[in-house]
C-alpha positions in Angstrom: 11.4 3.6 -61.5 13.2 5.2 -58.4 17.0 4.9 -58.3 16.7 4.1 -54.6 15.1 0.7 -55.3 17.4 -2.3 -54.8 17.3 -5.5 -56.9 15.5 -7.2 -54.1 12.8 -4.5 -54.1 12.4 -4.8 -57.8 12.0 -8.6 -57.5 9.4 -8.1 -54.7 7.4 -5.8 -56.9 7.5 -8.2 -59.8 6.4 -11.1 -57.5 3.4 -8.9 -56.3 2.5 -8.1 -59.9 2.7 -11.7 -61.0 0.6 -12.8 -58.0 -2.0 -10.2 -58.8 -2.1 -11.4 -62.4 -2.5 -15.0 -61.4 -5.3 -14.1 -58.9 -7.1 -12.1 -61.7 -6.8 -15.0 -64.1 -8.0 -17.5 -61.6 -11.1 -15.4 -60.9 -11.7 -15.1 -64.6 -11.5 -18.9 -65.1 -13.8 -19.4 -62.0 -16.3 -16.9 -63.5 -16.2 -18.5 -66.9 -16.9 -21.9 -65.4 -19.7 -20.5 -63.3 -21.4 -19.0 -66.4 -21.1 -22.4 -68.1 -22.3 -24.3 -65.0 -19.0 -26.2 -64.7 -17.8 -26.8 -61.2 -14.5 -25.1 -60.3 -12.7 -24.0 -57.2 -9.5 -22.5 -55.8 -7.3 -25.0 -54.1 -4.2 -24.5 -52.0 -0.8 -26.1 -52.3 0.9 -27.3 -49.2 3.2 -24.2 -49.3 0.2 -21.7 -49.5 0.2 -21.0 -53.2 -3.1 -21.6 -55.0 -4.4 -23.1 -58.3 -7.7 -23.6 -60.0 -9.3 -27.1 -60.2 -12.0 -27.5 -62.9 -14.5 -30.4 -62.7 -15.0 -31.0 -66.4 -18.2 -33.0 -67.1 -17.7 -36.7 -67.7 -21.1 -38.4 -68.0 -22.6 -38.4 -64.5 -19.1 -37.9 -63.0 -16.5 -35.2 -63.2 -12.9 -35.3 -64.2 -10.8 -32.7 -62.4 -8.2 -30.7 -64.3 -5.7 -28.5 -62.5 -4.4 -25.2 -63.8 -1.4 -23.9 -61.9 0.4 -21.2 -64.0 -0.8 -17.9 -65.5 0.2 -19.2 -68.9 -1.9 -22.4 -68.6 -5.0 -20.4 -67.5 -4.6 -17.9 -70.3 -4.4 -20.7 -72.8 -7.5 -22.5 -71.6 -9.4 -19.2 -71.4 -8.7 -18.7 -75.1 -10.4 -21.9 -76.0 -14.1 -23.1 -76.0 -13.2 -25.5 -73.2 -16.7 -25.1 -71.7 -18.2 -26.8 -74.8 -16.4 -30.1 -74.2 -17.0 -33.1 -72.1 -14.7 -36.0 -71.3 -15.6 -39.6 -72.3 -15.4 -42.4 -69.9 -11.9 -43.1 -68.6 -10.2 -42.3 -71.9 -8.2 -39.2 -72.7 -11.1 -38.2 -75.0 -13.4 -35.3 -75.4 -16.6 -34.6 -77.2 -18.2 -31.4 -78.4 -21.9 -32.0 -78.8 -22.5 -28.6 -80.6 -19.9 -29.3 -83.2 -20.6 -33.1 -83.4 -16.9 -34.0 -82.9 -15.0 -36.5 -80.8 -11.3 -36.6 -80.2 -9.1 -39.1 -78.3 -5.4 -39.5 -77.7 -3.9 -42.7 -79.1 -0.6 -44.5 -78.9 1.0 -47.8 -80.1 0.5 -50.7 -77.7 3.9 -52.3 -78.4 6.0 -49.1 -77.7 6.9 -48.5 -81.4 9.2 -45.5 -81.7 7.4 -42.3 -82.8 9.4 -41.9 -86.1 8.5 -45.5 -87.1 4.9 -45.0 -86.3 4.7 -41.8 -88.2 6.3 -43.4 -91.2 3.9 -46.3 -91.2 0.8 -44.0 -90.9 1.8 -40.9 -92.8 4.7 -42.0 -95.0 8.0 -40.1 -95.1 7.8 -36.8 -93.2 10.7 -34.4 -92.9 11.6 -33.0 -89.5 9.6 -29.8 -88.8 7.0 -30.5 -91.4 3.4 -30.6 -90.4 1.8 -34.0 -90.5 -0.9 -34.5 -93.1 -3.7 -36.4 -91.2 -4.7 -39.9 -92.4 -8.3 -39.3 -93.4 -11.2 -41.7 -94.0 -14.6 -40.7 -95.1 -17.9 -42.5 -95.4 -21.6 -41.5 -95.8 -23.8 -43.1 -93.1 -27.6 -42.6 -93.3 -27.1 -39.7 -95.7 -24.6 -38.0 -93.3 -20.9 -37.6 -94.2 -18.7 -38.9 -91.4 -14.9 -38.4 -91.3 -12.2 -40.1 -89.3 -8.8 -38.5 -89.0 -5.6 -39.7 -87.4 -3.1 -37.0 -86.9 -1.5 -34.6 -84.4 -3.6 -33.9 -81.3 -5.4 -30.6 -81.1 -4.4 -27.8 -78.8 -7.8 -28.2 -77.0 -7.3 -31.8 -75.9 -3.7 -31.0 -74.9 -4.9 -28.2 -72.6 -7.8 -30.3 -71.2 -5.8 -33.5 -70.8 -3.0 -31.8 -68.8 -0.8 -34.9 -68.7 2.2 -36.5 -70.5 -0.2 -37.8 -73.2 -1.1 -34.2 -74.0 2.4 -33.0 -74.9 3.7 -32.1 -78.3 4.0 -35.1 -80.6 0.9 -36.8 -79.3 -1.4 -38.4 -81.8 -5.2 -38.5 -81.7 -8.1 -39.9 -83.6 -10.8 -37.4 -84.5 -14.4 -38.4 -85.5 -16.2 -35.6 -87.3 -19.8 -35.2 -88.4 -21.4 -37.8 -86.1 -24.7 -36.9 -84.6 -24.0 -36.9 -80.8 -25.8 -35.5 -77.9 -25.1 -37.8 -74.9 -22.1 -39.1 -73.1 -22.8 -42.9 -73.4 -23.7 -42.6 -77.0 -20.5 -40.7 -77.8 -18.4 -43.2 -75.9 -20.0 -46.1 -77.8 -19.3 -44.5 -81.1 -15.7 -43.8 -80.2 -15.2 -47.4 -79.1 -16.9 -49.0 -82.1 -15.0 -46.9 -84.7 -11.6 -47.0 -83.1 -11.8 -50.8 -82.3 -12.7 -51.5 -85.9 -10.1 -49.2 -87.4 -7.3 -50.4 -85.0 -8.1 -54.0 -85.7 -7.9 -53.3 -89.4 -4.5 -51.8 -88.9 -3.4 -54.8 -86.9 -4.4 -57.2 -89.6 -3.1 -55.2 -92.6 0.0 -53.5 -91.3 0.9 -55.6 -88.2 1.0 -52.8 -85.6 -1.5 -52.0 -82.9 -2.9 -48.7 -81.7 -5.0 -48.1 -78.6 -7.0 -45.3 -77.0 -5.1 -43.9 -74.0 -6.7 -44.1 -70.6 -6.5 -41.5 -67.9 -4.9 -43.2 -64.9 -5.3 -40.4 -62.4 -8.4 -42.0 -60.9 -6.8 -45.4 -60.1 -6.0 -44.1 -56.6 -8.2 -42.1 -54.4 -7.7 -38.4 -54.7 -4.8 -37.3 -52.6 -3.9 -40.8 -51.5 -0.2 -41.5 -50.9 1.0 -44.9 -49.7 2.7 -44.7 -46.4 5.8 -46.6 -45.6 6.7 -47.9 -42.3 9.2 -45.6 -40.6 12.6 -47.3 -40.4 16.2 -46.6 -41.2 17.4 -47.9 -44.6 19.1 -51.2 -44.0 22.5 -51.8 -45.5 22.5 -54.3 -48.4 24.2 -57.6 -47.7 25.3 -60.5 -49.8 22.3 -62.6 -50.8 21.8 -65.5 -48.3 18.3 -66.7 -49.4 17.2 -68.1 -52.8 13.7 -68.1 -54.1 12.0 -70.5 -56.5 12.3 -69.3 -60.1 8.7 -69.8 -61.2 6.9 -67.7 -58.5 9.8 -65.2 -58.5 9.1 -64.6 -62.2 5.4 -64.2 -61.5 6.1 -61.7 -58.7 8.3 -59.5 -61.0 5.7 -59.8 -63.7 3.1 -58.4 -61.3 5.4 -55.6 -60.3 6.0 -54.6 -63.9 2.3 -54.8 -65.0 1.5 -51.2 -64.0 -1.7 -49.9 -65.4 -3.0 -53.4 -65.8 -4.8 -54.1 -62.5 -6.2 -57.5 -63.4 -2.9 -58.9 -64.6 -1.2 -57.5 -61.5 -3.8 -59.2 -59.2 -3.6 -62.5 -60.9 0.3 -62.5 -61.1 0.5 -62.0 -57.3 -2.3 -64.6 -56.8 -0.3 -67.2 -58.9 2.7 -66.7 -56.6 0.6 -68.0 -53.8 -1.1 -70.6 -55.9 2.3 -72.1 -56.8 2.7 -73.3 -53.2 -0.8 -74.8 -52.8 0.5 -78.4 -53.1 3.1 -77.7 -50.3 0.9 -76.2 -47.7 -2.4 -77.9 -48.6 -0.6 -81.3 -48.1 0.4 -80.1 -44.6 -3.2 -79.2 -43.9 -4.5 -82.5 -45.3 -2.1 -84.4 -43.1 -3.3 -82.5 -40.0 -6.9 -83.3 -40.9 -6.3 -87.0 -41.6 -4.4 -87.3 -38.3 -7.3 -85.7 -36.5 -9.8 -88.1 -38.1 -7.7 -91.2 -37.4 -7.1 -90.3 -33.8 -10.8 -90.1 -33.1 -11.6 -93.2 -30.9 -14.9 -93.6 -32.7 -13.3 -93.9 -36.2 -14.0 -97.2 -37.8 -12.4 -98.5 -41.1 -15.5 -100.5 -41.9 -17.8 -97.6 -41.8 -18.3 -95.8 -45.2 -19.1 -92.4 -43.5 -15.7 -92.4 -41.8 -13.8 -93.4 -44.9 -15.7 -90.6 -46.6 -14.2 -88.1 -44.1 -10.7 -89.2 -45.1 -11.5 -89.0 -48.8 -12.9 -85.5 -48.3 -9.7 -84.5 -46.5 -7.5 -85.6 -49.4 -9.7 -84.7 -52.4 -8.6 -81.6 -54.3 -8.2 -79.8 -57.5 -4.9 -80.1 -59.5 -1.9 -81.1 -57.4 -3.2 -79.7 -54.1 -5.5 -81.2 -51.5 -8.9 -79.7 -50.8 -10.8 -77.2 -52.9 -9.1 -74.1 -54.1 -10.4 -71.9 -51.4 -9.2 -74.2 -48.7 -5.8 -74.4 -50.4 -5.6 -70.6 -50.4 -6.5 -70.5 -46.7 -3.9 -73.2 -45.9 -1.1 -71.3 -47.7 -1.9 -68.0 -46.1 -2.2 -69.6 -42.6 1.2 -71.2 -43.1 3.1 -68.2 -44.4 1.5 -65.1 -42.9 1.5 -64.1 -39.3 -1.9 -62.8 -38.1 -0.5 -59.8 -36.2 1.7 -58.8 -39.1 -1.3 -58.9 -41.4 -3.4 -56.8 -39.1 -0.6 -54.3 -38.8 -0.3 -54.0 -42.6 -4.0 -53.5 -43.1 -4.3 -50.8 -40.4 -1.1 -48.9 -41.0 -2.8 -46.8 -43.6 -6.1 -45.2 -42.6 -7.6 -45.3 -46.2 -6.6 -48.9 -46.6 -8.2 -49.8 -43.3 -11.4 -47.9 -44.2 -11.5 -49.6 -47.6 -11.2 -53.1 -46.3 -13.6 -52.5 -43.4 -16.5 -51.8 -45.9 -17.9 -53.8 -48.7 -16.0 -53.1 -51.9 -18.8 -51.9 -54.2 -18.8 -53.8 -57.5 -15.8 -55.9 -56.4 -16.8 -58.1 -53.5 -19.3 -58.3 -50.6 -16.6 -59.5 -48.3 -15.3 -57.1 -45.7 -12.6 -57.6 -43.0 -13.5 -57.4 -39.2 -10.7 -54.9 -38.5 -12.6 -53.4 -35.5 -12.6 -56.8 -33.8 -9.0 -56.8 -32.3 -9.3 -60.5 -31.4 -10.2 -61.7 -34.9 -7.7 -63.7 -37.0 -7.9 -61.9 -40.3 -6.3 -64.6 -42.4 -9.4 -66.6 -43.2 -11.5 -63.4 -44.1 -8.6 -62.2 -46.2 -8.5 -65.5 -48.1 -12.2 -65.4 -48.8 -12.0 -61.8 -50.0 -9.0 -62.6 -52.3 -10.7 -65.8 -53.6 -13.9 -63.9 -54.4 -12.2 -61.3 -56.5 -10.0 -63.9 -58.2 -13.1 -65.8 -59.3 -14.6 -62.6 -60.8 -11.4 -62.1 -62.9 -10.9 -65.7 -64.2 -14.5 -67.0 -64.5 -17.3 -66.1 -66.9 -20.7 -65.5 -65.4 -22.1 -68.6 -63.9 -18.9 -70.7 -64.5 -17.7 -70.9 -60.9 -18.6 -73.9 -58.7 -19.3 -71.4 -56.0 -22.4 -70.2 -57.9 -23.1 -67.3 -60.2 -20.1 -65.0 -60.5 -20.1 -61.5 -62.1 -17.3 -61.1 -64.6 -14.7 -58.4 -63.8 -13.6 -57.0 -67.1 -10.3 -55.4 -68.1 -10.5 -51.6 -68.4 -13.7 -51.5 -66.5 -14.4 -49.0 -63.7 -14.5 -51.8 -61.2 -11.0 -53.0 -62.3 -9.6 -49.5 -61.6 -10.8 -49.8 -58.0 -8.4 -52.7 -57.3 -5.6 -50.5 -56.0 -5.8 -51.5 -52.3 -6.5 -55.2 -53.2 -3.4 -55.2 -55.4 -1.4 -53.8 -52.4 -2.8 -56.7 -50.3 -2.0 -59.3 -53.0 1.6 -58.0 -53.3 2.0 -58.2 -49.5 0.7 -61.8 -49.4 2.9 -62.8 -52.4 6.0 -61.4 -50.6 5.2 -63.3 -47.4 4.7 -66.5 -49.2 8.0 -66.1 -51.2 9.8 -65.4 -48.0 8.3 -68.4 -46.2 9.3 -70.7 -49.0 12.8 -69.3 -49.4 15.9 -71.5 -48.7 19.6 -70.9 -48.0 21.3 -70.0 -51.2 23.2 -72.6 -53.0 25.8 -71.6 -55.7 
């Protein structure tokens, strides 16, 4: 190398060489995907750098995996990644030609890794390779093996997340005759559910398949915050009721569990049904009694009063009307519209029917519409699909919304709305602090 070159010149040459290497590797990965009929494309960072996005097959859908560095591209090129497919929303892969399934697993109760390893594999010295826990059975003349052990390098490369790092455990199912996505997913669920339930009964600890949470938001979505300067903290002046406050914090902590989050925020509002439905009932009764044609000796008029005060539980009126009364009392219509429209994706989401969640949509394009009643109807409809079994609701037949379902993962914007409503109700019910 010439002695006239400066350190900056050498660094520039190295950067050029590195960039050329990455470009070549990216093209190699794109070509490999093209040959295997896997969708892949070059995408750009906000700063101009590029990376490869690979759309790995996942049934009728795709799961996009991003490869940024030269090292990660080299590693995946050295594997048979093009022989694998993802399974459902689990961090799980299937190889139909090798008849294998593998899925990342973890303890549900947050058991420390060293304790989990001791329970599963016995005493293992630091640095020693884990000997997999292996179970074998012959089914229809075919030997099938289940292994619980360290995750393979292949699933680590394809998962590309915190669940794919060193130390991750996986369940492997070997020797099964698989050829389709849904069939493979069903086998994974059946065998893992049965084995994990057995562990729960015999050893008192619980394992679960890890789910990929990257699809819980729309691709590229980032929640916007209202532009404002950070306010200075001040000594607390308002106190909030203990019950609904606990429910609110429970909802905030239930990340990754959309149905629990939705219901926790709903229960914050539900807590105040007696308070605000009574106000609504009083208003209705006053209106009925002020009518000059009202007569106490007429059964129909008395029936109107009874209808105004009849309810479920401690509130007045049916549950839908109690929800409406609480939202009307605690939420300003203009503030609600501003919240719904401050994010373009949020506004677009609520302006259309939420496929597989609810047929209700909000009339955001009508600037004169009071959105509180449509919001209450939308919230109540989703709530019924969470808490009722099919056909159980008094509103008619209701489709059940199941935990871990694809539909449940679509609740992101609905949970944002529920959190907003819960906050407004808590604030409205707050009182001057008393120590």
